[in-house]
Every structure is written in structure tokens, then in C-alpha cells.
TORZAGU-595326 format. One record per residue: y, z, x of N, C-alpha, C in turn. Coordinates in pm, whole numbers, plus 32768, in hexadecimal, padded with zeros to 4 digits. Layout:
# residues N
YZXYZXYZX/...
This chain:
# residues 116
8EC969AB2B6A8E81699B2AEE8E6269072ADE/8DE568EA2ABD8DBE685E2AAF8DF168282A2A/8DED67A72A1E8E1C676629A48DCC6790292B/8D47679F293B8CF267C728CB8D11685728A1/8D2868B029018D47693B28E18DCF6945289C/8E2F68F728CC8EB468F7288E8EAC68C227FF/8E5C685B27EA8E4D682227648E0A68872707/8DA668D127398D62693526E78DC269A626C1/8E1369D127228E746A3A27078EDB6A0926A2/8F0B699026B48F6D695826588F31694925CD/8EB6691C25C48E7B690A25408E62699124FC/8E3F69F925488E2D6A7E250C8EB36AB424DB/8F1A6A9D252A8F9F6AC825018FCB6A7D2484/8FB569FB24818FD869A9240D8F8869D52393/8F0869F123A78EB56A2023388EE96AA52303/8F116B00235D8F4A6B8023348FCC6B6C22E6/90236B18231A90A46B0022D890936AC1224E/90306A6A223F901E6A2121C28FB56A5E2166/8F826AD321888F1E6B1621368F5B6B3D20AF/8F0B6B3D20428F426B631FBF8F7E6BF01FBA/8F576C4720178F936CCC20208FDB6CDD20A5/900C6C7120DD90506C73215E90E36C982153/912A6C9521C391B56CC421C7921A6C6E217A/91EE6BFF214492476BAE20F292406BD7205F/91F36C41204291DE6C691FB792016CFC1FA2/92116D201F2392296DAB1EFF91AB6DFF1F17/91366DBF1F1990B96E081F2F90B46E471FBA/91026E152015910A6E4E209C91776EB820A2/91ED6E98206D92616EF0207F92606F6A2025/92276F611FAE92226FD71F5691D570491F96/915B70311FC99115709F200B915D70D02089/919B707320D191E1709B214B925370FC212A/929D70E220C0930C713A209A92DA71BA2058/926571B5201A9231722A1FD5920772982036/91F5727520B591D572DC2119924673412125/92BF731D20F8932F737C20F8931273F1209A/92CD73D6202992A774431FCE924374A22011/91E97469205E918974BC20A691D27512210C/923074D62154927D752121B792CC75922175/930675772101935075E020B992F3764F208D/927B762C205F921A7692203791ED76E720AB/91DA76A9211E91B276F521969226774E21C2/92A0771C21BB9314776D21E1932177E62185/92FD77D521059305784420A692A378B520C7/9244789D212091EA7908214992367979218D/92AB795B21C492F979C2220793527A1021A4/935C79E1212893AD7A2720C4935F7A9A2087/93A27B032061935C7B70201B93257B3E1F95/92B17B701F70926D7B411EF692C17B5B1E78/93127BC41E7893627BE11E0193D17B791DEB/93F07B2A1E5294587AC41E4694207A3A1E24/939D7A2E1E10936179AC1DF1936079941D5B/936B79161D34936E78F01CA892E278CD1C77/92B679121C0E923378F51BD3923378691B97/929978481B48929B77C61B05929F77531B6A/92EA77631BD392F276FA1C3A926976E51C7B/9225774F1C9B91A577441CE0913577181C82/913D773B1C0190DE77051B9F90F0766D1B97/916E76411B93918975B21B8D9156756A1C0A/916C75A41C7F913A75661CFB90A2755F1CFE/906175CC1CD88FCF75CD1CDA8F97756A1C74/8FCA756C1BFB8F9775131B928FAD74801BB3/9028745E1BD8904273D11BF68FF773A41C72/8FEB73FC1CD38FA073D81D4B8F1173B31D2B/8ECC74081CDF8E3F73EE1CC18E2D737C1C5D/8E8A736D1BFF8E8372FB1BA28E9372781BEE/8EF272731C4B8F0971F81C978E9971D81CF9/8E4C723B1D238DD7721E1D768D7971C41D26/8D5F71EC1CAB8D07719B1C558D4371121C3C/8DC3710E1C1C8E0470901BFB8E02702F1C72/8E1370621CE98E16700C1D5F8D8F6FCB1D7A/8D2570021D3F8CA06FC71D508C7F6F5E1CE6/8CCA6F5A1C798CAC6EF91C108D0F6E851C0C/8D7E6E911C548DDE6E221C568DAD6DB51CB3/8DE46D3F1CA48DC56CCF1CFE8E446CAD1D48/8E436CAB1DCC8DD46CCC1E248DC06D631E2C/8D456D8E1E438D2A6E1C1E578D7D6E4B1ECD/8DC46EB91EB98E246EE51F1E8DF86F6B1F59/8DB16F621FC98D7B6FDB20088DE970312045/8E556FF420758EC1704620AD8F087094203E/8F14705B1FC98F4E70A31F578EF371141F2D/8E7070FC1F2D8E1171661F0B8E1A71D91F6F/8E2271B81FEE8E27721F20578EA472762049/8F16723820388F917287202F8F8F72DD1FB1/8F5672AB1F458F5272F91ECA8EF0736C1ED0/8E85735F1F1F8E2D73D21F368E7F74431F76/8ED4741F1FD68F26748420198F9574B91FBF/8FD174641F6C903874931F0E8FFA74F71EAD/8F8874D31E738F45752E1E178F1975AE1E5A/8EE875A31ED48EB976191F1D8F2B76771F41/8F9D76411F69900E76991F89904076DF1F0B/904576971E9A906E76D61E1C900C77431DF3/8F8B77261DFE8F2577891DDC8F2978001E3A/8F3D77E71EB98F4878541F1A8FBD78B01EFB/902C78761ED390A178C91EB1908779181E31/904078DB1DD1901F79241D568FC4799B1D74/8F68798B1DD18F1279FA1DFA8F647A681E3B/8FC47A401E8F901D7AA51ECC906B7AF11E63/909F7AA81DFF90ED7AE81D9490947B491D46/901A7B1D1D238FBE7B731CD78F997BEF1D28/8F7D7BDD1DA98F5E7C521DFD8FD27CB31E03/904A7C7E1E0990C07CD41E0F90D27D211D8C/90C37CDA1D1B90DD7D181C99906D7D741C6A/8FF27D4B1C848F817D941C498F297DD91CB0/8F3D7DBD1D2E8EE77DF61D948F1A7E761DD1/8F977E961DB48FD07F0F1DED8FB67F851D90/8F977FF81DC98F85806E1D73900A80951D34/900080C51CB9907980F21C7290AA81731CB3/912F817E1CB9916881FA1CF0915382691C8B/912A82DA1CBA9114834B1C61919A837E1C2D/919983A31BAE921283DD1B739225846A1BAC/92A184931BBE92B6851B1BF3927C85831B93/923E85E61BCC920386501B7B927086A51B3C/925E86C71ABF92C0871D1A7D928A87AD1A7E/92E188091A9992B288961A9A928688C01A0F/921F89121A0891E989401987922C89BC1957/
């Protein structure tokens, strides 16, 4: 690697490290840790719909989509926070759809016929 290439790589690395949303700030680590919520939501896809919490998934969907908007108006604009929150909101919404399909999409069992 030539001296100029090494200097360019070093300066890009330094610029990344010192960026207002770089790894020295909460703007980097909060979205990184929030991917755990996405992983938990994806893992919940294997759970039966009757075992899912409506209130938990409403909270995930609402906060996810609210934080997408918020991440676009804060300074510095945090695209990684917006991205993770799109997925948090989507996993919560997906689980709510599964719950609704389970509760309201299944035909009701017929009551046993009584002899006349």
C-alpha cells in the first residue's frame, strides 16, 4: 500500500471515528443495540400467535414508527436509527397481523346440535 493510499484509509477511518454519529457517540451504539429488539421480534415468528402479547407488539410498532420520524429531525440526522426503527415497527406490526389473523380469521367452531 502506498503512502497516499494509507493516508486516505487512515483519514477515512479517523473521519468515521470522529463523525457526529460515529462509534464514540450514543447515536452509533443505540441503533446497534436496538437490533436486539428486531432479532427478538423475528424469533417470535416461531411462537404460536395465541402466546403473543398485543400490548407489547403495539408498543413495539408505535415506538418503532415514531422513532423513524424522530431520527430524521434530530441533529445529526441518524439514518441507522431510522433503519432499525423501521424494522422494529415492522416486526411489531407483523406480529399484530398474526394475532389478528389468529383471533378473527379462524372460523368459529359450530356448537353441537341439540336433538329436537
